[in-house]
C-alpha positions as CSV (number, residue, x, y, z in Angstrom):
1,M,18.9,22.4,-36.0
2,Q,21.2,21.9,-33.4
3,V,23.1,18.6,-33.7
4,D,25.0,17.2,-30.6
5,R,28.5,16.5,-31.5
6,S,28.4,12.8,-29.8
7,I,25.6,12.3,-32.2
8,C,27.4,13.7,-35.4
9,A,30.5,11.9,-34.3
10,L,28.4,8.6,-34.1
11,R,26.8,9.2,-37.5
12,G,30.1,9.4,-39.0
13,D,31.8,6.0,-37.2
14,R,30.0,3.2,-38.3
15,V,31.9,1.0,-36.1
16,A,31.0,3.0,-33.2
17,Q,27.5,2.4,-34.0
18,R,27.7,-1.5,-34.2
19,R,29.7,-1.6,-31.0
20,A,27.0,0.7,-29.2
21,Q,24.3,-1.4,-30.7
22,S,26.2,-4.8,-29.8
23,A,26.4,-3.8,-26.1
24,V,22.6,-3.8,-25.6
25,E,22.0,-6.7,-28.0
26,A,24.4,-8.7,-25.7
27,A,22.6,-7.6,-22.6
28,T,19.1,-9.0,-24.2
29,G,20.8,-12.0,-25.3
30,G,22.0,-12.6,-22.0
31,W,18.7,-12.2,-20.4
32,R,17.1,-14.5,-23.0
33,A,19.5,-17.4,-22.5
34,S,19.3,-17.5,-18.8
35,P,17.7,-20.9,-17.9
36,P,14.5,-19.4,-16.1
37,V,13.7,-17.0,-18.9
38,A,14.5,-19.4,-21.5
39,A,12.2,-22.0,-20.2
40,A,9.2,-19.4,-20.0
41,L,10.0,-18.0,-23.6
42,D,10.2,-21.8,-25.0
43,E,6.3,-22.3,-24.0
44,L,5.8,-19.1,-25.7
45,A,5.7,-21.1,-29.3
46,P,3.3,-23.7,-28.5
47,Y,1.1,-21.3,-26.6
48,G,0.9,-19.3,-29.8
49,E,0.0,-22.5,-31.7
50,G,-3.1,-22.7,-29.6
51,A,-1.9,-24.7,-26.5
52,A,-4.1,-24.0,-23.6
53,L,-2.1,-21.7,-20.8
54,G,-2.7,-24.7,-18.4
55,D,-0.4,-26.8,-20.5
56,C,2.4,-24.1,-20.4
57,P,3.4,-23.9,-16.6
58,R,6.2,-21.5,-16.8
59,L,4.4,-19.1,-19.1
60,Q,1.3,-19.6,-16.7
61,A,3.6,-18.6,-13.8
62,L,4.6,-15.3,-15.5
63,V,1.0,-14.0,-15.2
64,R,0.0,-15.4,-12.0
65,D,2.9,-15.1,-9.8
66,P,3.7,-11.4,-9.0
67,A,7.4,-12.6,-7.6
68,G,8.1,-14.6,-10.6
69,A,6.9,-11.9,-12.9
70,G,9.1,-9.4,-11.0
71,G,11.9,-11.5,-11.6
72,F,11.5,-12.2,-15.0
73,V,11.6,-8.5,-15.8
74,G,14.2,-7.5,-13.4
75,T,16.6,-9.6,-14.8
76,L,16.2,-7.8,-18.2
77,I,16.0,-4.3,-16.8
78,A,19.1,-4.0,-14.9
79,P,21.7,-5.3,-17.7
80,M,19.7,-3.3,-20.1
81,V,19.8,0.1,-18.2
82,Q,23.4,-0.5,-17.5
83,A,24.1,-1.1,-21.1
84,L,22.2,1.9,-22.0
85,G,24.0,4.0,-19.3
86,R,27.3,3.4,-21.3
87,Q,26.1,3.2,-24.6
88,W,23.4,5.8,-24.4
89,L,22.8,6.1,-28.1
90,A,22.1,2.8,-28.7
91,Q,18.6,1.5,-30.0
92,V,16.6,-0.5,-27.6
93,P,16.5,-3.7,-29.4
94,F,12.9,-4.5,-28.8
95,R,10.0,-3.8,-30.9
96,H,8.4,-0.9,-29.1
97,Q,5.2,1.6,-29.7
98,V,4.3,4.9,-27.7
99,A,1.0,6.3,-27.8
100,E,-0.8,8.8,-25.6
101,G,0.2,8.1,-22.1
102,M,1.2,4.5,-23.0
103,T,4.3,2.7,-24.1
104,T,4.4,-1.0,-25.1
105,L,7.7,-2.8,-25.6
106,Q,7.5,-6.0,-26.8
107,L,9.7,-8.9,-25.2
108,A,8.9,-11.6,-27.5
109,R,6.7,-13.1,-30.3
110,A,5.9,-16.6,-31.4
111,G,2.9,-17.4,-33.6
112,R,-0.1,-15.6,-32.3
113,A,1.4,-15.0,-29.0
114,T,3.3,-12.2,-27.6
115,L,4.8,-11.0,-24.5
116,S,5.3,-7.5,-23.8
117,L,5.5,-5.0,-20.8
118,V,3.0,-2.1,-20.8
119,R,3.5,1.3,-18.8
120,Y,1.2,3.6,-18.6
121,E,2.3,7.4,-17.7
122,P,1.1,9.4,-15.0
123,A,-0.7,12.7,-16.5
124,A,-1.5,15.8,-14.4
125,R,-4.7,16.2,-16.4
126,P,-5.7,12.9,-17.9
127,R,-7.8,13.3,-21.0
128,P,-11.1,11.3,-20.4
129,A,-11.6,8.6,-23.1
130,V,-14.3,9.0,-25.4
131,T,-14.1,5.5,-26.9
132,V,-13.2,1.9,-26.1
133,G,-11.8,-1.0,-28.6
134,F,-12.3,-4.6,-28.5
135,A,-9.7,-6.8,-29.9
136,D,-10.4,-10.6,-31.0
137,G,-8.2,-13.0,-28.8
138,E,-7.5,-13.3,-25.2
139,R,-5.0,-11.2,-22.8
140,H,-3.4,-12.4,-19.6
141,E,-2.0,-9.3,-17.5
142,I,-0.3,-8.8,-14.3
143,C,0.5,-5.6,-12.4
144,L,4.3,-5.2,-11.7
145,T,4.6,-1.6,-10.2
146,G,2.4,1.5,-9.7
147,A,-1.4,1.9,-9.1
148,A,-4.0,2.9,-11.3
149,S,-8.1,3.9,-11.4
150,A,-9.5,1.9,-14.1
151,R,-12.9,0.4,-15.5
152,R,-13.6,-3.2,-16.7
153,V,-15.7,-2.5,-20.2
154,S,-18.1,-5.3,-21.3
155,V,-20.1,-5.7,-24.1
156,K,-23.7,-6.8,-22.9
157,G,-25.8,-7.0,-26.0
158,T,-25.6,-6.0,-29.7
159,H,-27.9,-4.1,-31.7
160,G,-26.6,-3.7,-35.4
161,D,-23.8,-1.2,-35.1
162,T,-24.7,-0.3,-31.5
163,V,-23.7,-2.4,-28.1
164,D,-24.9,-2.3,-24.8
165,L,-21.6,-1.4,-22.7
166,A,-21.2,-2.6,-19.1
167,F,-18.6,-1.0,-16.7
168,A,-17.3,-1.8,-13.4
169,P,-14.7,-0.4,-11.2
170,L,-11.3,-1.5,-11.1
171,A,-8.2,-0.9,-8.9
172,L,-5.1,-1.7,-10.1
173,F,-2.1,-2.3,-8.1
174,P,0.9,-4.5,-7.5
175,G,0.0,-8.4,-7.9
176,R,-3.3,-7.6,-9.6
177,R,-4.3,-10.0,-12.4
178,L,-6.3,-9.8,-15.1
179,R,-7.6,-11.4,-17.9
180,F,-9.8,-10.6,-21.0
181,A,-11.2,-12.7,-23.5
182,A,-12.5,-12.2,-27.3
183,R,-14.4,-9.1,-28.1
184,R,-16.4,-9.3,-25.0
185,A,-14.4,-7.3,-22.3
186,T,-11.4,-4.8,-21.8
187,K,-10.3,-2.3,-19.4
188,L,-9.8,1.6,-19.7
189,V,-7.0,3.1,-17.3
190,D,-8.6,6.6,-16.2
191,G,-5.2,7.6,-14.4
192,A,-2.2,6.2,-13.1
193,H,-0.5,7.0,-10.0
194,G,3.4,7.0,-10.3
195,G,3.5,5.0,-13.4
196,L,1.6,1.8,-14.2
197,V,3.8,-1.3,-15.4
198,L,2.2,-4.5,-16.7
199,L,3.3,-7.6,-17.9
200,R,1.0,-8.9,-20.7
201,L,0.6,-12.3,-22.5
202,A,-1.7,-12.1,-25.5
203,R,-2.7,-14.4,-28.1
204,Q,-4.5,-13.4,-31.3
205,A,-7.7,-15.8,-32.3
206,R,-6.8,-18.2,-35.1
207,R,-9.2,-16.3,-37.4
208,P,-9.5,-13.0,-35.9
209,L,-12.8,-11.0,-36.4
210,P,-12.5,-7.4,-37.0
211,S,-11.4,-5.3,-34.2
212,L,-14.1,-2.7,-33.2
213,E,-14.0,0.7,-31.5
214,Y,-17.3,2.0,-30.0
215,R,-18.5,5.6,-28.3
216,L,-18.5,5.4,-24.6
217,A,-21.5,7.8,-24.3
218,D,-23.8,5.5,-26.5
219,G,-22.3,2.3,-27.6
220,V,-22.1,3.3,-31.4
221,L,-19.7,1.6,-33.6
222,V,-17.4,4.4,-34.5
223,H,-14.8,2.4,-36.2
224,R,-13.7,-1.1,-37.5
225,A,-10.4,-2.4,-38.5
226,A,-9.0,-5.7,-39.6
227,G,-8.0,-8.1,-36.8
228,D,-5.5,-9.9,-39.1
229,A,-2.3,-8.1,-40.1
230,R,-2.3,-10.3,-43.2
231,E,-5.6,-9.1,-44.2
232,S,-4.4,-5.6,-43.9
233,R,-1.3,-6.1,-46.0
234,A,-3.8,-7.6,-48.7
235,E,-6.0,-4.3,-48.3
236,L,-2.7,-2.3,-48.7
237,M,-1.7,-4.1,-51.6
238,L,-5.3,-3.6,-53.3
239,A,-5.1,0.2,-52.6
240,L,-1.7,0.2,-54.3
241,L,-2.7,-1.5,-57.3
242,G,-5.8,0.8,-57.7
243,R,-3.5,4.0,-57.3
244,M,-1.1,2.5,-59.9
245,E,-3.9,2.1,-62.3
246,R,-3.0,-1.6,-62.8
247,R,-6.0,-2.7,-65.2
248,D,-4.0,-5.8,-65.8
249,A,-4.6,-6.8,-62.1
250,A,-8.4,-6.6,-62.6
251,R,-8.9,-10.6,-62.7
252,A,-6.9,-11.0,-59.7
253,I,-8.7,-8.3,-57.7
254,E,-12.1,-10.0,-58.9
255,A,-11.1,-12.9,-57.7
256,V,-10.7,-11.7,-54.3
257,L,-14.5,-11.1,-53.9
258,R,-15.0,-14.7,-53.9
259,R,-13.0,-15.0,-50.8
260,G,-11.5,-13.5,-47.5
261,S,-13.4,-11.4,-45.0
262,D,-16.4,-8.8,-46.0
263,S,-14.1,-6.1,-45.4
264,L,-11.3,-7.2,-47.7
265,R,-14.0,-8.1,-50.4
266,W,-15.3,-4.6,-50.0
267,Q,-12.2,-2.8,-50.3
268,A,-11.5,-5.4,-53.3
269,L,-14.8,-4.2,-55.0
270,R,-14.0,-0.6,-54.5
271,E,-10.9,-0.9,-56.6
272,Y,-12.6,-3.3,-59.2
273,L,-15.2,-0.5,-59.7
274,A,-12.3,2.2,-59.9
275,L,-10.0,0.1,-62.6
276,D,-13.0,-0.9,-64.5
277,S,-16.6,0.6,-63.9
278,G,-18.4,-1.8,-66.6
279,A,-17.2,-5.1,-64.8
280,G,-17.1,-3.7,-61.4
281,F,-20.5,-2.6,-61.8
282,D,-21.5,-6.2,-62.9
283,A,-19.5,-7.4,-59.6
284,L,-21.5,-5.1,-57.3
285,S,-24.9,-5.9,-59.0
286,R,-24.3,-9.9,-58.1
287,I,-23.5,-9.1,-54.8
288,A,-26.5,-6.9,-54.3
289,D,-28.8,-9.5,-56.0
290,N,-27.6,-12.5,-53.7
291,A,-29.5,-12.1,-50.5
292,A,-27.1,-14.7,-48.8
293,D,-24.2,-12.8,-49.1
294,P,-23.3,-10.6,-45.9
295,L,-22.4,-7.7,-48.4
296,A,-25.4,-7.7,-50.2
297,S,-27.2,-4.7,-48.2
298,A,-24.3,-2.4,-48.5
299,A,-23.8,-3.5,-52.2
300,D,-27.3,-2.6,-52.9
301,A,-27.2,0.8,-51.4
302,L,-24.1,1.4,-53.2
303,R,-25.8,0.6,-56.5
304,R,-28.8,2.9,-56.2
305,D,-26.3,5.7,-55.2
306,L,-24.2,5.2,-58.4
307,L,-27.2,4.9,-60.5
308,D,-28.4,8.1,-59.1
309,R,-25.3,9.7,-59.9
310,Y,-24.5,8.1,-63.1
311,P,-27.7,6.9,-64.8
312,Q,-25.8,5.6,-68.0
313,L,-24.6,2.5,-65.7
314,R,-28.3,1.4,-66.4
315,S,-27.8,0.3,-70.0
316,A,-23.8,-0.3,-69.7
317,R,-22.4,-3.7,-70.1
318,A,-19.3,-4.8,-68.9
319,A,-16.4,-4.9,-71.4
320,P,-13.9,-7.5,-71.8
321,C,-11.7,-7.4,-68.9
322,P,-8.4,-6.3,-70.3
323,A,-6.3,-8.8,-68.2
């Protein structure tokens, strides 16, 4: 692999690294400290705690007034581009994510609220979407530059793990304002022209329901993900305890079965079965026999499957918990 000399030099000079990074962070700091920007960002915290958008007039103006939104972003982009022009190996001091055809730059975050720039890249041959996802929360967007053909996708009816999806054409152009609430509506960008840039204000629900992804062709649920990052971390910790074979954590894992969301409880049940099959099977049976438990049906199906494969579980009794 060939590495540019300037990168090699920077890797060997920590002072130069810090100087390059300080230059772009100074540009960011100056932007945040400017009175109009600071006033808007000050309202992000109460909005993130649940305040109505109408009670945050400066924040509301960012997603309602095209000129105000453009000025808000423009006062950041100009100094940032200049700083990166001088220090082109510095890192952009914002959390960012690049997915297929879309880049997200998180400008600020407070509580459950985030303010982000989103860019959809133009594609010569855009790959048609086959699924659509819905997250629990509210989202306000305003188009800054570019244009795109899109669709508004709404959930009109639910039948178990299948929904009825409704589609409406959606033209995106500078100044266009959008709002989406809860897990009922979202948008699909089918093709961006010249690069579409949006300013997005989003707020997660206080107790977010799982995010759901459906197949466009028939509305069948194809993926479910935890809506709360704290729950995702808990699921990862449960999985880690299981992979480490921490039998002393069995009691703590069993406690998760009595609280948390259905998906977290199900993950805990799986890990409990893996760590202590006897006690785990008893816990599985208690859930399966409780008709009021949302997991009862799935637990009963798993119990029948396990009994088919391991008949010895019919006579097994839970051994004392090693914890």
